[in-house]
N, CA and C atoms of all chains as a GROMACS GRO file, in nm:
protein
  654
    1LYS      N    1  11.925  10.667   8.804
    1LYS     CA    2  11.909  10.521   8.809
    1LYS      C    3  11.761  10.488   8.823
    2ALA      N    4  11.711  10.397   8.742
    2ALA     CA    5  11.570  10.362   8.748
    2ALA      C    6  11.542  10.289   8.878
    3GLY      N    7  11.420  10.308   8.930
    3GLY     CA    8  11.382  10.243   9.053
    3GLY      C    9  11.330  10.103   9.029
    4VAL      N   10  11.273  10.046   9.132
    4VAL     CA   11  11.210   9.914   9.122
    4VAL      C   12  11.079   9.929   9.045
    5THR      N   13  11.060   9.843   8.948
    5THR     CA   14  10.935   9.846   8.873
    5THR      C   15  10.857   9.717   8.896
    6GLN      N   16  10.725   9.732   8.898
    6GLN     CA   17  10.638   9.617   8.918
    6GLN      C   18  10.526   9.620   8.815
    7THR      N   19  10.496   9.504   8.763
    7THR     CA   20  10.386   9.493   8.668
    7THR      C   21  10.303   9.370   8.700
    8PRO      N   22  10.172   9.374   8.674
    8PRO     CA   23  10.098   9.496   8.642
    8PRO      C   24  10.077   9.581   8.766
    9ARG      N   25  10.025   9.698   8.752
    9ARG     CA   26   9.999   9.782   8.869
    9ARG      C   27   9.867   9.746   8.935
   10TYR      N   28   9.773   9.700   8.856
   10TYR     CA   29   9.642   9.663   8.909
   10TYR      C   30   9.596   9.532   8.844
   11LEU      N   31   9.530   9.450   8.926
   11LEU     CA   32   9.479   9.322   8.877
   11LEU      C   33   9.347   9.292   8.946
   12ILE      N   34   9.253   9.240   8.869
   12ILE     CA   35   9.129   9.191   8.928
   12ILE      C   36   9.114   9.046   8.886
   13LYS      N   37   9.099   8.958   8.986
   13LYS     CA   38   9.084   8.816   8.959
   13LYS      C   39   8.965   8.763   9.039
   14THR      N   40   8.924   8.642   9.005
   14THR     CA   41   8.816   8.579   9.081
   14THR      C   42   8.873   8.463   9.163
   15ARG      N   43   8.800   8.428   9.265
   15ARG     CA   44   8.842   8.318   9.352
   15ARG      C   45   8.875   8.193   9.272
   16GLY      N   46   8.980   8.124   9.311
   16GLY     CA   47   9.019   8.001   9.244
   16GLY      C   48   9.118   8.019   9.131
   17GLN      N   49   9.128   8.141   9.079
   17GLN     CA   50   9.224   8.165   8.972
   17GLN      C   51   9.364   8.175   9.029
   18GLN      N   52   9.461   8.184   8.939
   18GLN     CA   53   9.596   8.207   8.984
   18GLN      C   54   9.649   8.335   8.920
   19VAL      N   55   9.756   8.390   8.978
   19VAL     CA   56   9.807   8.517   8.930
   19VAL      C   57   9.959   8.518   8.940
   20THR      N   58  10.023   8.586   8.847
   20THR     CA   59  10.168   8.604   8.850
   20THR      C   60  10.201   8.752   8.846
   21LEU      N   61  10.283   8.794   8.940
   21LEU     CA   62  10.324   8.933   8.948
   21LEU      C   63  10.474   8.940   8.917
   22SER      N   64  10.515   9.051   8.858
   22SER     CA   65  10.654   9.064   8.816
   22SER      C   66  10.722   9.183   8.881
   23CYS      N   67  10.851   9.169   8.905
   23CYS     CA   68  10.929   9.275   8.969
   23CYS      C   69  11.066   9.284   8.902
   24SER      N   70  11.104   9.405   8.862
   24SER     CA   71  11.238   9.429   8.811
   24SER      C   72  11.314   9.515   8.911
   25PRO      N   73  11.422   9.464   8.966
   25PRO     CA   74  11.493   9.539   9.070
   25PRO      C   75  11.577   9.652   9.012
   26ILE      N   76  11.629   9.732   9.100
   26ILE     CA   77  11.725   9.837   9.062
   26ILE      C   78  11.848   9.768   9.004
   27SER      N   79  11.902   9.826   8.900
   27SER     CA   80  12.018   9.767   8.835
   27SER      C   81  12.132   9.747   8.936
   28GLY      N   82  12.186   9.625   8.939
   28GLY     CA   83  12.295   9.594   9.031
   28GLY      C   84  12.251   9.531   9.162
   29HIS      N   85  12.121   9.539   9.189
   29HIS     CA   86  12.069   9.476   9.311
   29HIS      C   87  12.040   9.329   9.283
   30ARG      N   88  12.092   9.241   9.368
   30ARG     CA   89  12.072   9.099   9.346
   30ARG      C   90  11.969   9.037   9.439
   31SER      N   91  11.930   9.112   9.540
   31SER     CA   92  11.832   9.059   9.635
   31SER      C   93  11.695   9.121   9.607
   32VAL      N   94  11.593   9.038   9.604
   32VAL     CA   95  11.456   9.084   9.585
   32VAL      C   96  11.368   9.020   9.692
   33SER      N   97  11.290   9.104   9.759
   33SER     CA   98  11.196   9.056   9.860
   33SER      C   99  11.055   9.092   9.820
   34TRP      N  100  10.961   9.013   9.866
   34TRP     CA  101  10.819   9.037   9.839
   34TRP      C  102  10.745   9.052   9.971
   35TYR      N  103  10.648   9.145   9.972
   35TYR     CA  104  10.566   9.170  10.089
   35TYR      C  105  10.419   9.180  10.047
   36GLN      N  106  10.333   9.143  10.141
   36GLN     CA  107  10.191   9.165  10.126
   36GLN      C  108  10.150   9.274  10.225
   37GLN      N  109  10.075   9.372  10.177
   37GLN     CA  110  10.030   9.478  10.266
   37GLN      C  111   9.878   9.485  10.263
   38THR      N  112   9.817   9.472  10.380
   38THR     CA  113   9.673   9.487  10.396
   38THR      C  114   9.647   9.584  10.510
   39PRO      N  115   9.530   9.648  10.512
   39PRO     CA  116   9.500   9.743  10.620
   39PRO      C  117   9.505   9.678  10.758
   40GLY      N  118   9.463   9.554  10.768
   40GLY     CA  119   9.457   9.490  10.899
   40GLY      C  120   9.589   9.434  10.948
   41GLN      N  121   9.672   9.384  10.858
   41GLN     CA  122   9.796   9.315  10.896
   41GLN      C  123   9.922   9.396  10.868
   42GLY      N  124   9.910   9.505  10.799
   42GLY     CA  125  10.030   9.582  10.768
   42GLY      C  126  10.116   9.512  10.665
   43LEU      N  127  10.244   9.542  10.670
   43LEU     CA  128  10.340   9.482  10.576
   43LEU      C  129  10.389   9.348  10.630
   44GLN      N  130  10.363   9.243  10.554
   44GLN     CA  131  10.408   9.111  10.598
   44GLN      C  132  10.501   9.051  10.494
   45PHE      N  133  10.611   8.997  10.542
   45PHE     CA  134  10.716   8.943  10.456
   45PHE      C  135  10.673   8.809  10.395
   46LEU      N  136  10.690   8.798  10.265
   46LEU     CA  137  10.656   8.674  10.194
   46LEU      C  138  10.780   8.588  10.173
   47PHE      N  139  10.875   8.639  10.096
   47PHE     CA  140  11.001   8.568  10.074
   47PHE      C  141  11.105   8.661  10.014
   48GLU      N  142  11.230   8.612  10.019
   48GLU     CA  143  11.343   8.686   9.965
   48GLU      C  144  11.423   8.593   9.874
   49TYR      N  145  11.465   8.649   9.761
   49TYR     CA  146  11.549   8.576   9.668
   49TYR      C  147  11.680   8.648   9.650
   50PHE      N  148  11.785   8.569   9.639
   50PHE     CA  149  11.919   8.624   9.615
   50PHE      C  150  11.989   8.529   9.519
   51SER      N  151  12.036   8.583   9.410
   51SER     CA  152  12.105   8.502   9.308
   51SER      C  153  12.027   8.376   9.274
   52GLU      N  154  11.900   8.394   9.247
   52GLU     CA  155  11.809   8.290   9.200
   52GLU      C  156  11.771   8.187   9.305
   53THR      N  157  11.811   8.208   9.430
   53THR     CA  158  11.782   8.113   9.537
   53THR      C  159  11.695   8.179   9.643
   54GLN      N  160  11.597   8.107   9.690
   54GLN     CA  161  11.516   8.161   9.800
   54GLN      C  162  11.599   8.157   9.927
   55ARG      N  163  11.619   8.273   9.984
   55ARG     CA  164  11.708   8.284  10.101
   55ARG      C  165  11.629   8.289  10.231
   56ASN      N  166  11.505   8.333  10.224
   56ASN     CA  167  11.425   8.346  10.345
   56ASN      C  168  11.279   8.339  10.307
   57LYS      N  169  11.197   8.291  10.398
   57LYS     CA  170  11.055   8.274  10.367
   57LYS      C  171  10.973   8.313  10.488
   58GLY      N  172  10.864   8.384  10.463
   58GLY     CA  173  10.772   8.421  10.569
   58GLY      C  174  10.671   8.313  10.595
   59ASN      N  175  10.573   8.346  10.677
   59ASN     CA  176  10.475   8.248  10.721
   59ASN      C  177  10.349   8.255  10.636
   60PHE      N  178  10.361   8.217  10.512
   60PHE     CA  179  10.248   8.215  10.420
   60PHE      C  180  10.230   8.074  10.366
   61PRO      N  181  10.105   8.040  10.325
   61PRO     CA  182  10.081   7.905  10.274
   61PRO      C  183  10.154   7.881  10.142
   62GLY      N  184  10.163   7.754  10.106
   62GLY     CA  185  10.235   7.714   9.987
   62GLY      C  186  10.174   7.765   9.857
   63ARG      N  187  10.052   7.821   9.865
   63ARG     CA  188   9.992   7.880   9.744
   63ARG      C  189  10.073   7.999   9.694
   64PHE      N  190  10.152   8.055   9.782
   64PHE     CA  191  10.237   8.169   9.747
   64PHE      C  192  10.376   8.116   9.712
   65SER      N  193  10.422   8.145   9.595
   65SER     CA  194  10.554   8.099   9.554
   65SER      C  195  10.623   8.207   9.473
   66GLY      N  196  10.750   8.191   9.455
   66GLY     CA  197  10.824   8.290   9.379
   66GLY      C  198  10.942   8.229   9.310
   67ARG      N  199  11.005   8.310   9.229
   67ARG     CA  200  11.131   8.269   9.169
   67ARG      C  201  11.208   8.392   9.125
   68GLN      N  202  11.334   8.371   9.099
   68GLN     CA  203  11.418   8.480   9.052
   68GLN      C  204  11.499   8.431   8.934
   69PHE      N  205  11.514   8.516   8.838
   69PHE     CA  206  11.585   8.481   8.716
   69PHE      C  207  11.730   8.530   8.722
   70SER      N  208  11.808   8.487   8.624
   70SER     CA  209  11.951   8.520   8.626
   70SER      C  210  11.977   8.670   8.614
   71ASN      N  211  11.881   8.744   8.561
   71ASN     CA  212  11.898   8.890   8.552
   71ASN      C  213  11.843   8.961   8.676
   72SER      N  214  11.813   8.886   8.780
   72SER     CA  215  11.762   8.933   8.909
   72SER      C  216  11.613   8.969   8.908
   73ARG      N  217  11.551   8.972   8.792
   73ARG     CA  218  11.406   8.993   8.789
   73ARG      C  219  11.338   8.880   8.865
   74SER      N  220  11.226   8.914   8.928
   74SER     CA  221  11.158   8.814   9.010
   74SER      C  222  11.010   8.810   8.978
   75GLU      N  223  10.951   8.697   8.999
   75GLU     CA  224  10.808   8.681   8.987
   75GLU      C  225  10.755   8.614   9.112
   76MET      N  226  10.632   8.650   9.148
   76MET     CA  227  10.564   8.573   9.251
   76MET      C  228  10.432   8.524   9.196
   77ASN      N  229  10.394   8.408   9.240
   77ASN     CA  230  10.272   8.343   9.192
   77ASN      C  231  10.183   8.310   9.310
   78VAL      N  232  10.056   8.335   9.292
   78VAL     CA  233   9.958   8.292   9.392
   78VAL      C  234   9.858   8.203   9.321
   79SER      N  235   9.845   8.081   9.368
   79SER     CA  236   9.750   7.989   9.307
   79SER      C  237   9.623   7.982   9.392
   80THR      N  238   9.517   7.935   9.330
   80THR     CA  239   9.389   7.917   9.398
   80THR      C  240   9.357   8.038   9.486
   81LEU      N  241   9.337   8.149   9.422
   81LEU     CA  242   9.316   8.274   9.493
   81LEU      C  243   9.196   8.268   9.586
   82GLU      N  244   9.213   8.333   9.701
   82GLU     CA  245   9.105   8.348   9.799
   82GLU      C  246   9.075   8.497   9.816
   83LEU      N  247   8.956   8.526   9.868
   83LEU     CA  248   8.917   8.666   9.887
   83LEU      C  249   9.020   8.740   9.973
   84GLY      N  250   9.073   8.670  10.073
   84GLY     CA  251   9.168   8.731  10.166
   84GLY      C  252   9.303   8.763  10.104
   85ASP      N  253   9.324   8.722   9.980
   85ASP     CA  254   9.450   8.754   9.913
   85ASP      C  255   9.449   8.894   9.853
   86SER      N  256   9.335   8.960   9.858
   86SER     CA  257   9.327   9.097   9.810
   86SER      C  258   9.420   9.184   9.892
   87ALA      N  259   9.512   9.252   9.827
   87ALA     CA  260   9.614   9.326   9.899
   87ALA      C  261   9.700   9.404   9.801
   88LEU      N  262   9.788   9.486   9.856
   88LEU     CA  263   9.893   9.550   9.778
   88LEU      C  264  10.018   9.463   9.793
   89TYR      N  265  10.070   9.415   9.682
   89TYR     CA  266  10.189   9.331   9.685
   89TYR      C  267  10.309   9.415   9.645
   90LEU      N  268  10.404   9.421   9.735
   90LEU     CA  269  10.520   9.508   9.718
   90LEU      C  270  10.646   9.426   9.698
   91CYS      N  271  10.727   9.473   9.608
   91CYS     CA  272  10.856   9.413   9.583
   91CYS      C  273  10.962   9.514   9.626
   92ALA      N  274  11.070   9.465   9.684
   92ALA     CA  275  11.180   9.552   9.725
   92ALA      C  276  11.311   9.489   9.680
   93SER      N  277  11.398   9.572   9.628
   93SER     CA  278  11.532   9.522   9.596
   93SER      C  279  11.632   9.586   9.691
   94SER      N  280  11.740   9.516   9.714
   94SER     CA  281  11.836   9.568   9.811
   94SER      C  282  11.978   9.535   9.769
   95ILE      N  283  12.065   9.624   9.814
   95ILE     CA  284  12.208   9.599   9.808
   95ILE      C  285  12.257   9.639   9.946
   96GLY      N  286  12.317   9.546  10.016
   96GLY     CA  287  12.344   9.570  10.157
   96GLY      C  288  12.214   9.554  10.236
   97ASP      N  289  12.198   9.634  10.339
   97ASP     CA  290  12.085   9.616  10.430
   97ASP      C  291  11.959   9.692  10.390
   98THR      N  292  11.972   9.793  10.306
   98THR     CA  293  11.858   9.881  10.280
   98THR      C  294  11.774   9.830  10.164
   99GLN      N  295  11.642   9.826  10.188
   99GLN     CA  296  11.549   9.780  10.084
   99GLN      C  297  11.482   9.901  10.019
  100TYR      N  298  11.468   9.896   9.889
  100TYR     CA  299  11.404  10.000   9.810
  100TYR      C  300  11.282   9.938   9.743
  101PHE      N  301  11.168  10.003   9.764
  101PHE     CA  302  11.042   9.943   9.722
  101PHE      C  303  10.994   9.994   9.587
  102GLY      N  304  10.922   9.906   9.519
  102GLY     CA  305  10.850   9.944   9.400
  102GLY      C  306  10.715  10.002   9.435
  103PRO      N  307  10.635  10.039   9.333
  103PRO     CA  308  10.505  10.102   9.358
  103PRO      C  309  10.398  10.002   9.400
  104GLY      N  310  10.424   9.874   9.381
  104GLY     CA  311  10.328   9.773   9.421
  104GLY      C  312  10.231   9.732   9.312
  105THR      N  313  10.173   9.616   9.330
  105THR     CA  314  10.063   9.567   9.246
  105THR      C  315   9.941   9.552   9.335
  106ARG      N  316   9.834   9.621   9.298
  106ARG     CA  317   9.709   9.612   9.375
  106ARG      C  318   9.628   9.496   9.319
  107LEU      N  319   9.613   9.390   9.397
  107LEU     CA  320   9.536   9.271   9.356
  107LEU      C  321   9.402   9.272   9.426
  108THR      N  322   9.298   9.260   9.349
  108THR     CA  323   9.162   9.249   9.402
  108THR      C  324   9.107   9.114   9.362
  109VAL      N  325   9.061   9.037   9.459
  109VAL     CA  326   9.003   8.906   9.432
  109VAL      C  327   8.853   8.913   9.458
  110LEU      N  328   8.776   8.882   9.354
  110LEU     CA  329   8.628   8.890   9.367
  110LEU      C  330   8.567   8.752   9.383
  111GLU      N  331  10.894   8.747  12.278
  111GLU     CA  332  10.862   8.741  12.135
  111GLU      C  333  10.917   8.866  12.066
  112ASP      N  334  10.984   8.844  11.954
  112ASP     CA  335  11.037   8.956  11.877
  112ASP      C  336  10.924   9.038  11.818
  113GLN      N  337  10.929   9.169  11.838
  113GLN     CA  338  10.825   9.250  11.777
  113GLN      C  339  10.868   9.395  11.760
  114VAL      N  340  10.793   9.463  11.676
  114VAL     CA  341  10.816   9.604  11.647
  114VAL      C  342  10.682   9.677  11.663
  115THR      N  343  10.679   9.780  11.745
  115THR     CA  344  10.557   9.858  11.766
  115THR      C  345  10.586  10.004  11.737
  116GLN      N  346  10.480  10.076  11.700
  116GLN     CA  347  10.492  10.218  11.672
  116GLN      C  348  10.381  10.294  11.742
  117SER      N  349  10.416  10.414  11.787
  117SER     CA  350  10.315  10.499  11.851
  117SER      C  351  10.343  10.644  11.817
  118PRO      N  352  10.238  10.727  11.813
  118PRO     CA  353  10.098  10.685  11.819
  118PRO      C  354  10.055  10.618  11.689
  119GLU      N  355   9.935  10.563  11.689
  119GLU     CA  356   9.883  10.500  11.567
  119GLU      C  357   9.853  10.608  11.464
  120ALA      N  358   9.802  10.722  11.510
  120ALA     CA  359   9.772  10.834  11.422
  120ALA      C  360   9.804  10.964  11.495
  121LEU      N  361   9.845  11.063  11.419
  121LEU     CA  362   9.885  11.191  11.477
  121LEU      C  363   9.841  11.303  11.385
  122ARG      N  364   9.774  11.400  11.443
  122ARG     CA  365   9.729  11.515  11.366
  122ARG      C  366   9.800  11.638  11.420
  123LEU      N  367   9.870  11.710  11.332
  123LEU     CA  368   9.946  11.829  11.372
  123LEU      C  369   9.902  11.949  11.290
  124GLN      N  370   9.917  12.064  11.348
  124GLN     CA  371   9.902  12.186  11.271
  124GLN      C  372  10.035  12.214  11.202
  125GLU      N  373  10.029  12.277  11.087
  125GLU     CA  374  10.150  12.314  11.016
  125GLU      C  375  10.241  12.394  11.110
  126GLY      N  376  10.369  12.352  11.119
  126GLY     CA  377  10.465  12.420  11.205
  126GLY      C  378  10.475  12.363  11.346
  127GLU      N  379  10.384  12.271  11.380
  127GLU     CA  380  10.383  12.212  11.514
  127GLU      C  381  10.472  12.089  11.518
  128SER      N  382  10.587  12.097  11.579
  128SER     CA  383  10.684  11.988  11.581
  128SER      C  384  10.638  11.875  11.673
  129SER      N  385  10.680  11.752  11.641
  129SER     CA  386  10.644  11.637  11.722
  129SER      C  387  10.740  11.522  11.694
  130SER      N  388  10.718  11.409  11.762
  130SER     CA  389  10.802  11.290  11.744
  130SER      C  390  10.717  11.166  11.731
  131LEU      N  391  10.763  11.075  11.648
  131LEU     CA  392  10.702  10.944  11.634
  131LEU      C  393  10.796  10.841  11.696
  132ASN      N  394  10.737  10.737  11.754
  132ASN     CA  395  10.817  10.638  11.825
  132ASN      C  396  10.811  10.501  11.759
  133CYS      N  397  10.922  10.432  11.759
  133CYS     CA  398  10.930  10.293  11.712
  133CYS      C  399  11.005  10.215  11.819
  134SER      N  400  10.938  10.120  11.881
  134SER     CA  401  11.000  10.037  11.985
  134SER      C  402  11.018   9.895  11.933
  135TYR      N  403  11.128   9.832  11.971
  135TYR     CA  404  11.154   9.697  11.922
  135TYR      C  405  11.210   9.610  12.033
  136THR      N  406  11.173   9.483  12.025
  136THR     CA  407  11.228   9.384  12.117
  136THR      C  408  11.279   9.269  12.032
  137VAL      N  409  11.399   9.285  11.981
  137VAL     CA  410  11.460   9.181  11.900
  137VAL      C  411  11.603   9.162  11.947
  138SER      N  412  11.659   9.048  11.914
  138SER     CA  413  11.799   9.020  11.948
  138SER      C  414  11.884   9.034  11.824
  139GLY      N  415  11.999   9.095  11.843
  139GLY     CA  416  12.091   9.103  11.731
  139GLY      C  417  12.049   9.201  11.623
  140LEU      N  418  12.017   9.323  11.665
  140LEU     CA  419  11.974   9.424  11.568
  140LEU      C  420  12.085   9.452  11.467
  141ARG      N  421  12.051   9.443  11.339
  141ARG     CA  422  12.148   9.476  11.234
  141ARG      C  423  12.124   9.614  11.177
  142GLY      N  424  12.001   9.663  11.192
  142GLY     CA  425  11.971   9.796  11.141
  142GLY      C  426  11.826   9.830  11.165
  143LEU      N  427  11.797   9.960  11.178
  143LEU     CA  428  11.660  10.006  11.192
  143LEU      C  429  11.636  10.106  11.080
  144PHE      N  430  11.523  10.094  11.015
  144PHE     CA  431  11.495  10.170  10.894
  144PHE      C  432  11.366  10.249  10.912
  145TRP      N  433  11.365  10.368  10.857
  145TRP     CA  434  11.244  10.448  10.851
  145TRP      C  435  11.204  10.468  10.705
  146TYR      N  436  11.073  10.452  10.682
  146TYR     CA  437  11.016  10.472  10.550
  146TYR      C  438  10.896  10.564  10.560
  147ARG      N  439  10.867  10.629  10.450
  147ARG     CA  440  10.746  10.709  10.438
  147ARG      C  441  10.662  10.644  10.328
  148GLN      N  442  10.531  10.630  10.354
  148GLN     CA  443  10.444  10.572  10.253
  148GLN      C  444  10.323  10.660  10.229
  149ASP      N  445  10.303  10.697  10.105
  149ASP     CA  446  10.183  10.771  10.065
  149ASP      C  447  10.077  10.671  10.021
  150PRO      N  448   9.950  10.707  10.030
  150PRO     CA  449   9.842  10.613   9.997
  150PRO      C  450   9.857  10.553   9.858
  151GLY      N  451   9.847  10.421   9.850
  151GLY     CA  452   9.852  10.352   9.722
  151GLY      C  453   9.990  10.342   9.660
  152LYS      N  454  10.092  10.382   9.733
  152LYS     CA  455  10.228  10.376   9.678
  152LYS      C  456  10.318  10.289   9.765
  153GLY      N  457  10.435  10.254   9.712
  153GLY     CA  458  10.530  10.177   9.789
  153GLY      C  459  10.604  10.265   9.889
  154PRO      N  460  10.655  10.206   9.995
  154PRO     CA  461  10.732  10.282  10.095
  154PRO      C  462  10.855  10.346  10.033
  155GLU      N  463  10.881  10.468  10.076
  155GLU     CA  464  10.998  10.543  10.029
  155GLU      C  465  11.100  10.546  10.140
  156PHE      N  466  11.222  10.501  10.109
  156PHE     CA  467  11.327  10.494  10.210
  156PHE      C  468  11.366  10.633  10.260
  157LEU      N  469  11.381  10.644  10.393
  157LEU     CA  470  11.424  10.770  10.455
  157LEU      C  471  11.562  10.756  10.519
  158PHE      N  472  11.573  10.667  10.619
  158PHE     CA  473  11.696  10.656  10.697
  158PHE      C  474  11.726  10.511  10.733
  159THR      N  475  11.855  10.486  10.756
  159THR     CA  476  11.901  10.364  10.821
  159THR      C  477  11.985  10.403  10.941
  160LEU      N  478  11.958  10.338  11.055
  160LEU     CA  479  12.037  10.359  11.177
  160LEU      C  480  12.092  10.224  11.221
  161TYR      N  481  12.217  10.222  11.263
  161TYR     CA  482  12.279  10.094  11.295
  161TYR      C  483  12.313  10.075  11.442
  162SER      N  484  12.342  10.185  11.513
  162SER     CA  485  12.386  10.166  11.651
  162SER      C  486  12.329  10.274  11.740
  163ALA      N  487  12.314  10.240  11.868
  163ALA     CA  488  12.259  10.333  11.967
  163ALA      C  489  12.341  10.462  11.968
  164GLY      N  490  12.270  10.573  11.970
  164GLY     CA  491  12.336  10.702  11.970
  164GLY      C  492  12.346  10.765  11.832
  165GLU      N  493  12.321  10.685  11.731
  165GLU     CA  494  12.331  10.735  11.594
  165GLU      C  495  12.213  10.826  11.560
  166GLU      N  496  12.237  10.930  11.482
  166GLU     CA  497  12.134  11.023  11.438
  166GLU      C  498  12.152  11.049  11.289
  167LYS      N  499  12.038  11.067  11.220
  167LYS     CA  500  12.040  11.102  11.078
  167LYS      C  501  11.938  11.212  11.056
  168GLU      N  502  11.968  11.303  10.965
  168GLU     CA  503  11.878  11.415  10.937
  168GLU      C  504  11.856  11.430  10.788
  169LYS      N  505  11.734  11.474  10.755
  169LYS     CA  506  11.700  11.503  10.616
  169LYS      C  507  11.586  11.603  10.616
  170GLU      N  508  11.617  11.722  10.574
  170GLU     CA  509  11.519  11.831  10.570
  170GLU      C  510  11.456  11.848  10.709
  171ARG      N  511  11.326  11.830  10.721
  171ARG     CA  512  11.258  11.852  10.849
  171ARG      C  513  11.257  11.728  10.938
  172LEU      N  514  11.318  11.621  10.895
  172LEU     CA  515  11.315  11.495  10.967
  172LEU      C  516  11.450  11.463  11.031
  173LYS      N  517  11.442  11.408  11.152
  173LYS     CA  518  11.563  11.364  11.221
  173LYS      C  519  11.531  11.233  11.292
  174ALA      N  520  11.612  11.131  11.267
  174ALA     CA  521  11.591  11.000  11.328
  174ALA      C  522  11.701  10.973  11.427
  175THR      N  523  11.661  10.916  11.543
  175THR     CA  524  11.758  10.881  11.647
  175THR      C  525  11.733  10.737  11.689
  176LEU      N  526  11.835  10.676  11.749
  176LEU     CA  527  11.826  10.535  11.787
  176LEU      C  528  11.884  10.514  11.926
  177THR      N  529  11.810  10.439  12.009
  177THR     CA  530  11.862  10.392  12.136
  177THR      C  531  11.863  10.240  12.131
  178LYS      N  532  11.892  10.176  12.242
  178LYS     CA  533  11.899  10.030  12.242
  178LYS      C  534  11.763   9.964  12.231
  179LYS      N  535  11.656  10.039  12.259
  179LYS     CA  536  11.523   9.978  12.258
  179LYS      C  537  11.424  10.049  12.168
  180GLU      N  538  11.459  10.168  12.120
  180GLU     CA  539  11.362  10.242  12.041
  180GLU      C  540  11.429  10.343  11.950
  181SER      N  541  11.349  10.391  11.857
  181SER     CA  542  11.394  10.496  11.767
  181SER      C  543  11.286  10.603  11.763
  182PHE      N  544  11.329  10.726  11.743
  182PHE     CA  545  11.237  10.836  11.731
  182PHE      C  546  11.257  10.903  11.595
  183LEU      N  547  11.145  10.943  11.537
  183LEU     CA  548  11.150  11.025  11.416
  183LEU      C  549  11.092  11.160  11.455
  184HIS      N  550  11.180  11.260  11.461
  184HIS     CA  551  11.140  11.394  11.499
  184HIS      C  552  11.105  11.473  11.374
  185ILE      N  553  10.992  11.539  11.378
  185ILE     CA  554  10.950  11.622  11.264
  185ILE      C  555  10.943  11.766  11.312
  186THR      N  556  11.028  11.848  11.253
  186THR     CA  557  11.037  11.988  11.294
  186THR      C  558  10.962  12.077  11.196
  187ALA      N  559  10.873  12.159  11.249
  187ALA     CA  560  10.794  12.253  11.167
  187ALA      C  561  10.737  12.185  11.044
  188PRO      N  562  10.654  12.083  11.064
  188PRO     CA  563  10.602  12.006  10.949
  188PRO      C  564  10.515  12.089  10.858
  189LYS      N  565  10.509  12.045  10.732
  189LYS     CA  566  10.424  12.106  10.630
  189LYS      C  567  10.320  12.004  10.587
  190PRO      N  568  10.212  12.050  10.525
  190PRO     CA  569  10.108  11.955  10.480
  190PRO      C  570  10.163  11.842  10.393
  191GLU      N  571  10.266  11.868  10.314
  191GLU     CA  572  10.323  11.763  10.228
  191GLU      C  573  10.397  11.654  10.308
  192ASP      N  574  10.415  11.673  10.436
  192ASP     CA  575  10.473  11.568  10.520
  192ASP      C  576  10.368  11.466  10.564
  193SER      N  577  10.243  11.492  10.530
  193SER     CA  578  10.136  11.397  10.564
  193SER      C  579  10.158  11.265  10.491
  194ALA      N  580  10.162  11.156  10.566
  194ALA     CA  581  10.189  11.023  10.511
  194ALA      C  582  10.186  10.924  10.627
  195THR      N  583  10.202  10.798  10.596
  195THR     CA  584  10.224  10.698  10.700
  195THR      C  585  10.374  10.673  10.710
  196TYR      N  586  10.424  10.677  10.832
  196TYR     CA  587  10.567  10.655  10.856
  196TYR      C  588  10.585  10.517  10.918
  197LEU      N  589  10.666  10.438  10.851
  197LEU     CA  590  10.690  10.299  10.892
  197LEU      C  591  10.833  10.283  10.940
  198CYS      N  592  10.849  10.207  11.047
  198CYS     CA  593  10.984  10.166  11.082
  198CYS      C  594  10.997  10.016  11.059
  199ALA      N  595  11.117   9.973  11.036
  199ALA     CA  596  11.143   9.831  11.012
  199ALA      C  597  11.273   9.795  11.080
  200VAL      N  598  11.279   9.671  11.126
  200VAL     CA  599  11.397   9.624  11.197
  200VAL      C  600  11.454   9.504  11.123
  201ASN      N  601  11.584   9.508  11.103
  201ASN     CA  602  11.656   9.398  11.040
  201ASN      C  603  11.735   9.325  11.149
  202TYR      N  604  11.702   9.199  11.172
  202TYR     CA  605  11.776   9.120  11.269
  202TYR      C  606  11.786   8.976  11.220
  203GLY      N  607  11.904   8.918  11.230
  203GLY     CA  608  11.924   8.786  11.174
  203GLY      C  609  11.891   8.789  11.026
  204GLN      N  610  11.804   8.698  10.986
  204GLN     CA  611  11.759   8.693  10.846
  204GLN      C  612  11.626   8.764  10.828
  205ASN      N  613  11.580   8.832  10.934
  205ASN     CA  614  11.446   8.887  10.934
  205ASN      C  615  11.443   9.037  10.908
  206PHE      N  616  11.338   9.079  10.842
  206PHE     CA  617  11.315   9.222  10.817
  206PHE      C  618  11.169   9.244  10.851
  207VAL      N  619  11.142   9.304  10.968
  207VAL     CA  620  11.006   9.314  11.021
  207VAL      C  621  10.964   9.460  11.030
  208PHE      N  622  10.845   9.488  10.978
  208PHE     CA  623  10.791   9.623  10.980
  208PHE      C  624  10.698   9.643  11.100
  209GLY      N  625  10.697   9.765  11.152
  209GLY     CA  626  10.598   9.805  11.248
  209GLY      C  627  10.468   9.839  11.176
  210PRO      N  628  10.361   9.865  11.252
  210PRO     CA  629  10.231   9.892  11.192
  210PRO      C  630  10.218  10.032  11.132
  211GLY      N  631  10.310  10.122  11.166
  211GLY     CA  632  10.308  10.256  11.108
  211GLY      C  633  10.237  10.359  11.194
  212THR      N  634  10.272  10.485  11.171
  212THR     CA  635  10.202  10.600  11.230
  212THR      C  636  10.150  10.684  11.115
  213ARG      N  637  10.018  10.710  11.119
  213ARG     CA  638   9.955  10.792  11.016
  213ARG      C  639   9.960  10.937  11.058
  214LEU      N  640  10.038  11.017  10.985
  214LEU     CA  641  10.057  11.157  11.020
  214LEU      C  642   9.976  11.246  10.926
  215SER      N  643   9.899  11.335  10.985
  215SER     CA  644   9.826  11.436  10.907
  215SER      C  645   9.872  11.573  10.954
  216VAL      N  646   9.915  11.656  10.861
  216VAL     CA  647   9.958  11.792  10.892
  216VAL      C  648   9.859  11.888  10.828
  217LEU      N  649   9.790  11.964  10.910
  217LEU     CA  650   9.685  12.053  10.862
  217LEU      C  651   9.740  12.192  10.835
  218PRO      N  652   9.696  12.255  10.726
  218PRO     CA  653   9.746  12.389  10.694
  218PRO      C  654   9.688  12.494  10.788
   0.00000   0.00000   0.00000
């Protein structure tokens, strides 16, 4: 069974730009969660989608948004990028309680 | 305040030197505790799920245990390839919260 895939794997953007990251969950998984990982803050929860609906949201500003499509694929968008948004963005899909992570997208904001 | 902590922050072992990593949590309504392994630049790799106090899970050189307030990840006779950051996460209510991780280095 194929794992969680994320595209692109690496991105370089400049301040003020916006970015869209994509996540394809494991086949049959309907829940997708997004996390931001930085050396200082560790893994922080962004939001969770289930059947195209946002089910839970972390404590991030409104510049961070997401959506889920009918095939369970998910995208997250960050608008007006700031230097502090540089991080590894991880997507996880789950069935039941266990989350399975993708390889992440490394975003660098210059 | 609900939180998840891990200790030690970093651990250096000689190959074959067994040890334990700790994950402590103060949350209400625990639904599950999870252990992950993360290699640099990669996503976390799922290891174990524990649901109730007294439960134990094993996989190769790793054994995870759970009490009402903490979990231990025991590493028996580690090898250099066990070097990674080990993360625990707690699922409670609608929340899934990760600890800061323990960076394990196993020297040959």
